[in-house]
C-alpha positions in Angstrom: 71.0 90.7 100.1 72.5 89.6 96.9 70.5 87.2 94.7 73.0 85.2 92.8 73.7 81.6 92.0 76.5 80.7 94.4 76.8 77.0 93.6 80.2 77.5 91.8 81.6 79.4 94.8 80.3 76.7 97.2 82.0 74.0 95.0 85.3 75.9 95.0 85.1 76.3 98.8 84.4 72.5 99.2 87.4 71.7 96.9 89.7 74.0 99.0 88.5 72.4 102.3 89.2 68.9 100.9 92.6 70.0 99.6 93.5 71.3 103.1 93.0 67.8 104.5 94.1 65.5 101.7 97.2 67.0 100.1 100.4 66.5 102.2 102.2 69.6 103.5 99.0 71.7 103.1 97.7 73.2 106.3 94.0 73.0 106.7 94.1 75.9 109.1 95.4 78.2 106.3 92.5 77.2 104.1 90.0 77.7 106.9 91.6 81.1 107.8 91.3 82.2 104.1 87.7 81.1 104.1 86.9 83.1 107.2 88.8 86.2 106.1 87.2 86.0 102.6 83.8 85.8 104.1 84.4 88.8 106.4 85.6 90.9 103.5 82.7 89.7 101.3 80.3 90.7 104.0 82.0 94.2 104.3 81.5 94.7 100.5 78.0 93.3 100.3 76.4 94.9 103.4 78.1 98.3 103.5 75.5 101.1 103.7 74.6 102.6 100.4 75.4 106.1 101.6 79.2 106.4 101.6 79.6 102.8 100.5 83.2 103.1 99.4 84.2 104.8 102.7 82.5 102.0 104.7 84.1 99.3 102.5 87.6 100.8 102.9 87.1 101.1 106.7 85.8 97.6 106.9 88.7 96.1 105.0 91.2 98.1 107.1 89.5 96.8 110.2 89.9 93.2 109.0 93.6 93.9 108.1 94.1 95.5 111.5 92.7 92.5 113.4 94.8 90.2 111.3 97.9 92.3 112.0 97.3 92.1 115.8 96.7 88.4 115.6 100.0 87.9 113.7 102.0 90.0 116.2 100.5 88.2 119.2 101.2 84.8 117.7 104.7 85.8 116.7 105.4 86.8 120.3 104.1 83.5 121.6 106.2 81.5 119.2 109.3 83.6 119.9 108.9 83.1 123.7 108.5 79.3 123.1 111.7 79.2 121.0 113.7 81.3 123.5 112.6 79.0 126.3 113.5 75.9 124.2 116.9 77.5 123.5 117.5 78.0 127.2 116.7 74.3 127.9 119.1 73.2 125.2 121.9 75.5 126.2 122.0 74.3 129.8 123.3 76.6 132.5 124.1 80.2 131.8 127.1 80.5 129.5 126.2 77.3 127.7 129.1 75.3 129.1 129.3 72.6 131.8 128.4 73.6 135.3 131.1 75.1 137.4 133.2 72.5 139.2 132.2 69.7 136.9 135.0 67.5 135.7 135.4 67.0 132.0 136.5 63.5 131.0 
């Protein structure tokens, strides 16, 4: 493992966690996600085997990016379905107009 003074890094992480909760319109989930992804990429760089280190590091980062891409696509699909369902509720019956036979006053 690496033997370095990480107190400055821990301080910066703490500040970012606090900012996520204190500053309005700043999403704490984005800060937490950045922390998790940063830790994963740091682990890939720090613990890649010595033999073929660069190849392992590139493959590890590509794996992290791949997982993030899948998560974004899945979440996008979920949100799209939710918005489409909400649009159907707002539009009313098919065609968006009043129900057939309804009198307009």
